[in-house]
Every structure is written in structure tokens, then in C-alpha cells.
C-alpha positions as CSV (number, residue, x, y, z in Angstrom):
1,X,-20.8,-26.1,-9.6
2,X,-19.4,-26.4,-13.2
3,X,-16.0,-27.7,-14.1
4,X,-14.5,-24.3,-14.7
5,X,-16.1,-22.8,-11.6
6,X,-14.6,-25.7,-9.6
7,X,-11.2,-25.0,-11.1
8,X,-11.5,-21.3,-10.4
9,X,-12.3,-22.0,-6.8
10,X,-9.2,-24.2,-6.6
11,X,-7.0,-21.5,-8.1
12,X,-8.2,-19.0,-5.4
13,X,-7.7,-21.4,-2.6
14,X,-4.1,-22.2,-3.5
15,X,-3.0,-18.9,-4.9
16,X,-4.6,-16.1,-2.8
17,X,-2.8,-17.0,0.5
18,X,0.7,-16.7,-1.0
19,X,-0.4,-13.7,-3.0
20,X,-1.3,-12.0,0.3
21,X,2.1,-12.8,1.7
22,X,4.1,-11.4,-1.2
23,X,2.5,-8.1,-1.8
24,X,3.7,-5.0,0.1
25,X,1.1,-2.4,-0.6
26,X,-1.7,-3.9,1.4
27,X,0.5,-4.2,4.5
28,X,0.6,-0.4,4.6
29,X,-3.1,0.0,5.0
30,X,-4.3,-0.9,8.5
31,X,-7.9,-0.1,7.7
32,X,-10.0,-1.2,4.7
33,X,-13.4,0.2,3.6
34,X,-15.6,-2.3,1.7
35,X,-17.5,-0.5,-1.0
36,X,-21.1,-1.5,-1.9
37,X,-21.1,-4.0,-4.7
38,X,-21.6,-2.4,-8.1
39,X,-20.3,1.1,-7.1
40,X,-17.4,2.4,-9.2
41,X,-16.4,5.5,-7.2
42,X,-16.3,6.7,-3.6
43,X,-16.7,10.2,-2.2
44,X,-14.7,11.6,0.7
45,X,-13.1,14.7,2.2
46,X,-9.4,15.6,2.1
47,X,-8.8,17.2,5.5
48,X,-6.7,20.2,6.5
49,X,-6.3,20.8,10.2
50,X,-7.7,23.8,11.9
51,X,-5.6,26.4,13.5
52,X,-4.6,26.1,17.3
53,X,-7.3,26.1,20.0
54,X,-7.4,29.1,22.4
55,X,-7.4,29.7,26.2
56,X,-8.6,32.8,27.9
57,X,-10.3,34.3,31.0
58,X,-13.8,35.6,30.6
59,X,-14.6,33.5,27.6
60,X,-17.4,35.0,25.5
61,X,-18.4,32.7,22.6
62,X,-20.1,35.5,20.8
63,X,-16.9,37.4,20.1
64,X,-14.3,34.6,19.8
65,X,-13.5,34.2,16.1
66,X,-14.4,30.8,14.6
67,X,-12.2,28.5,12.6
68,X,-13.7,26.1,10.2
69,X,-13.3,22.5,9.2
70,X,-11.2,22.7,6.1
71,X,-12.1,19.9,3.7
72,X,-11.8,19.4,0.0
73,X,-14.6,17.2,-1.4
74,X,-13.1,14.5,-3.5
75,X,-14.5,11.7,-5.8
76,X,-12.3,8.7,-6.3
77,X,-12.9,6.2,-9.1
78,X,-12.2,2.6,-8.3
79,X,-10.2,0.8,-11.1
80,X,-10.1,-2.9,-11.9
81,X,-6.8,-4.8,-11.9
82,X,-7.1,-7.9,-14.1
83,X,-5.3,-10.7,-15.8
84,X,-6.8,-13.1,-18.4
85,X,-5.4,-16.5,-19.0
86,X,-6.2,-20.0,-20.4
87,X,-5.6,-23.4,-19.0
88,X,-4.7,-26.3,-21.3
89,X,-7.9,-28.4,-21.7
90,X,-6.2,-31.7,-21.2
91,X,-4.8,-30.7,-17.9
92,X,-8.2,-29.4,-16.7
93,X,-10.0,-32.6,-17.9
94,X,-7.5,-34.7,-16.0
95,X,-8.0,-32.6,-12.9
96,X,-11.8,-33.0,-13.1
97,X,-12.2,-36.6,-14.2
98,X,-9.2,-38.4,-12.7
99,X,-8.3,-36.3,-9.7
100,X,-4.9,-35.4,-11.0
101,X,-3.2,-32.4,-9.5
102,X,-3.7,-29.3,-11.6
103,X,-0.4,-27.7,-12.5
104,X,-0.5,-24.2,-11.2
105,X,2.6,-22.6,-12.7
106,X,0.6,-20.5,-15.2
107,X,-1.8,-19.4,-12.4
108,X,1.2,-18.4,-10.2
109,X,2.3,-16.2,-13.1
110,X,-1.1,-14.7,-13.4
111,X,-1.3,-13.9,-9.7
112,X,2.2,-12.5,-9.7
113,X,1.5,-10.0,-12.5
114,X,-1.6,-8.8,-10.6
115,X,0.4,-8.6,-7.3
116,X,3.1,-6.4,-9.0
117,X,0.5,-4.1,-10.6
118,X,-1.4,-3.8,-7.3
119,X,1.7,-2.8,-5.4
120,X,2.5,-0.2,-8.1
121,X,-1.0,1.2,-7.9
122,X,-1.0,1.5,-4.1
123,X,2.5,2.9,-3.8
124,X,3.0,4.9,-7.0
125,X,-0.5,5.4,-8.4
126,X,-1.7,5.0,-11.9
127,X,-1.8,7.2,-15.0
128,X,-3.9,6.3,-18.0
129,X,-2.0,8.6,-20.4
130,X,1.5,8.0,-18.8
131,X,1.9,11.5,-17.5
132,X,-1.1,12.8,-15.4
133,X,-1.9,10.7,-12.4
134,X,-5.6,9.5,-12.4
135,X,-5.0,7.8,-9.1
136,X,-2.3,9.0,-6.6
137,X,-0.6,6.2,-4.7
138,X,1.1,6.8,-1.3
139,X,4.3,8.4,-2.8
140,X,2.5,10.7,-5.2
141,X,-0.1,11.7,-2.6
142,X,2.3,12.4,0.3
143,X,2.0,16.0,1.5
144,X,5.2,16.1,3.6
145,X,8.8,15.8,2.3
146,X,12.2,15.6,4.0
147,X,14.9,16.5,1.5
148,X,18.1,16.8,3.6
149,X,21.0,14.9,2.0
150,X,21.6,11.8,4.2
151,X,23.1,9.1,2.1
152,X,22.4,5.6,3.4
153,X,25.9,4.3,2.6
154,X,27.1,6.0,5.7
155,X,26.3,4.6,9.2
156,X,24.0,6.9,11.1
157,X,22.5,8.9,8.2
158,X,19.3,6.9,8.2
159,X,18.9,7.6,11.9
160,X,19.3,11.3,11.3
161,X,17.0,11.2,8.3
162,X,14.2,9.4,10.2
163,X,14.5,12.0,13.0
164,X,14.2,14.9,10.5
165,X,11.2,13.2,8.8
166,X,9.4,12.8,12.1
167,X,10.2,16.5,12.9
168,X,8.7,17.5,9.5
169,X,5.5,15.5,10.3
170,X,5.4,17.0,13.8
171,X,5.2,20.4,12.2
172,X,1.9,19.3,10.7
173,X,0.7,17.7,13.9
174,X,0.9,14.4,12.0
175,X,3.6,12.5,13.9
176,X,1.4,10.8,16.5
177,X,1.6,7.3,14.9
178,X,3.9,4.4,14.6
179,X,5.4,4.4,11.0
180,X,6.5,1.9,8.4
181,X,9.5,2.8,6.4
182,X,9.8,2.0,2.7
183,X,13.2,2.2,0.9
184,X,14.3,1.7,-2.7
185,X,16.2,-1.6,-2.9
186,X,19.7,-0.3,-2.9
187,X,19.0,2.0,0.1
188,X,17.2,-0.9,1.9
189,X,20.2,-3.2,1.7
190,X,22.6,-0.4,2.8
191,X,20.4,0.4,5.9
192,X,19.9,-3.3,6.8
193,X,23.6,-4.0,6.5
194,X,24.8,-0.8,8.2
195,X,27.0,-1.5,11.2
196,X,29.0,0.9,13.3
197,X,32.6,0.5,12.3
198,X,33.9,1.5,15.7
199,X,32.0,-1.0,17.8
200,X,31.2,-3.6,15.1
201,X,28.0,-4.8,16.7
202,X,25.7,-1.8,16.6
203,X,23.3,-2.1,13.7
204,X,21.5,1.0,12.3
205,X,18.3,-0.7,11.4
206,X,17.2,-1.6,15.0
207,X,17.8,2.1,16.0
208,X,15.7,3.3,13.1
209,X,12.9,0.9,14.0
210,X,12.9,2.2,17.5
211,X,12.4,5.7,16.1
212,X,9.6,4.5,13.9
213,X,7.8,3.2,16.9
214,X,7.0,6.8,17.6
215,X,3.7,6.2,19.3
216,X,3.9,2.9,21.1
217,X,7.6,2.6,21.7
218,X,7.4,-1.0,20.5
219,X,9.7,-1.6,17.5
220,X,7.9,-4.9,16.9
221,X,4.9,-2.9,15.6
222,X,6.8,-1.3,12.7
223,X,8.7,-2.5,9.6
224,X,11.4,-1.4,7.2
225,X,10.5,-2.7,3.8
226,X,12.3,-3.0,0.4
227,X,10.2,-1.4,-2.2
228,X,11.0,-1.7,-5.9
229,X,8.3,0.8,-6.8
230,X,10.5,3.6,-5.3
231,X,13.2,5.3,-7.3
232,X,16.8,5.0,-6.2
233,X,17.7,7.1,-3.2
234,X,14.1,7.7,-2.1
235,X,11.9,6.5,0.7
236,X,8.6,6.9,2.3
237,X,7.2,7.0,5.9
238,X,3.6,5.7,6.1
239,X,1.6,5.9,9.3
240,X,0.2,2.7,10.9
241,X,-3.3,4.0,11.0
242,X,-5.9,1.5,12.2
243,X,-8.6,4.2,12.5
244,X,-8.2,5.2,8.9
245,X,-7.7,8.9,9.8
246,X,-4.9,9.4,7.3
247,X,-5.4,6.6,4.8
248,X,-7.4,3.5,4.1
249,X,-7.9,1.0,1.3
250,X,-11.2,1.0,-0.5
251,X,-12.2,-2.4,-1.9
252,X,-15.2,-3.1,-4.1
253,X,-14.2,-6.6,-5.2
254,X,-11.4,-8.6,-3.6
255,X,-9.2,-10.8,-5.7
256,X,-10.9,-13.8,-7.2
257,X,-10.9,-15.9,-10.4
258,X,-14.0,-16.0,-12.7
259,X,-14.3,-18.6,-15.5
260,X,-15.9,-17.9,-18.8
261,X,-19.1,-19.9,-19.5
262,X,-18.5,-23.6,-20.1
263,X,-17.5,-24.2,-23.8
264,X,-19.7,-26.3,-26.0
265,X,-18.2,-29.7,-26.7
266,X,-15.2,-28.6,-24.6
267,X,-13.0,-28.3,-27.7
268,X,-11.1,-25.1,-26.6
269,X,-8.7,-24.3,-23.8
270,X,-10.9,-22.7,-21.1
271,X,-10.4,-19.0,-20.3
272,X,-10.3,-17.4,-16.8
273,X,-10.2,-13.8,-15.6
274,X,-8.4,-12.9,-12.4
275,X,-9.6,-9.5,-11.2
276,X,-10.0,-7.2,-8.2
277,X,-11.3,-3.6,-7.7
278,X,-9.6,-1.4,-5.2
279,X,-8.1,2.0,-4.7
280,X,-6.0,3.8,-2.1
281,X,-7.7,6.7,-0.3
282,X,-5.6,9.4,1.2
283,X,-7.5,11.7,3.6
284,X,-4.6,13.6,5.2
285,X,-1.8,13.9,2.7
286,X,0.5,15.7,5.1
287,X,0.5,12.6,7.3
288,X,2.7,10.7,4.8
289,X,6.3,11.8,4.3
290,X,8.5,11.2,1.2
291,X,12.3,11.0,1.8
292,X,14.7,12.2,-0.9
293,X,18.5,12.7,-0.8
294,X,19.2,9.2,0.5
């Protein structure tokens, strides 16, 4: 292993675990799909549910009308998220030859910029031209919306809003999951600090979490998260979907650091590239619900 390869491995060992803890987007995907190395796109079907099943006496399959599986073939390109950085040569030489600790402040900054951009991709999506979304994140792809005005500054409104959002999902037969709730920062702090003024001890957030545990009834399975990628007074309900029926995360290359080739005579600061290739895949858009009017 060369000097720069050894350094890159150390970067990943020390930086990837805290990177995983800080990012929000990946927490919302219970299932990942690992793409074959070298592939730059993935094909899948967006699904629309059939109409209701039937029940009758004297069933005759030859005359009963047939529904069809309603799918929209979709091709999704997988982008690369990257950051390029250099490490001062004297620090790297001291690390390699004398065993001195390599100062990692610059690497922390590199990992942080990638983390911010990954969250933005997974939650909001990405537009190459700044207007048309080439990749839709969870908020842009959501096919269900709850728009009733329920400002979070008033105790009880988030409880009502959650109930209405679950009812909207129920209308699409898409409510049979536990859900995570994402809120814009201002709304998050209002909900987490909301206490019933009459009793003084009844918090709103635990009641909302109980509602979000729609399938299991266990509020420990769900989360209410602050999301700076959401605009003020908006939120998002995302199903906890371990089977990947509604959404999954497609990964072609997980996050890792790659060094440039060793430099002749070692006269320049070595350069590294931190990169990953992934994309959110939304199969049933109506299973995700945007919240506005908070």
C-alpha cells in the first residue's frame, strides 16, 4: 500500500462513522439496493395500485373484467457526489515516517460538505440547470399532500395535522407503515417544545410519535427529525419501509477516499477525491406525504 493509499484508508476509518451519524437522508431509507459496479443507471417501475378486488356468487372468470398492473417504466441515472482536497505534504510525511497523528480538520470539512449535499439530494433532489429536477428527492417525488392550515405554534395542531396526513395516505391505501416525520427547523423546535398550557406536563411530540407508529404501535420505531432542507412551515411523512415497496436507496459506490497517483519526488501537496454514487428511488410516490400550512 502506498503512502497516499494508507492515508486515504485512515481518512475513511476515522471520518465515515461520524459521517453516518450526522446525515439524515440515509436514515429515511430502510432498504438499499447495491448496483453492479460500473453501472450508471437503474431501471424500475413506478407503480399505481389496481382498483378494488371483487366478491360474488357464481364466479365466472371468463366474464369478470380484468384490471391491469399499472406501472410506468422509469430509468434513473446515478450521479456522483464528490469533494476534492489536498493535504499539506509536511503533515502527511510526518504521519507516514514518524507516526504523528494526521490532523483531520480539513478532512472533516470535506466529509461535511459531502454529507450536506447527500442530504439535499435525497430529500430535495437535484437540478443540473437550477429549475427542472433531473433527480427527484423525497419531497419532490411525494405524491400525496396534506394542505390544511395547522400552525405548529399552537399546541395540538401537529397532532391534528398528522392525523389528516395519515387519512390522506389511507385514501391511497398507503398508510400501512410506521412513518418518520421531517419538519423545517422552526416547526421542529415548536413541536418538540409544545406543552399543553392547561396541564403543563403534556407534551405534543410524544402524542405525534404515537400516531406515527401507525403499524406497530411502538413509538420507539419512529422519529421526528429537524430537516434544514425543507422550507419553513413544511414537513414530510416518509414510510419506514424495510421491504422497499415505496422507496429504496440505490448505491453504486459507497463513500470512500481515493488518492491521486504518488507524486514524483513528493514535491507537491497530495490530492485526494472523496466520492460516492447513489440515488433515491421512489416506486410508489403516493406513499410519501408532504405537509404544508404548518
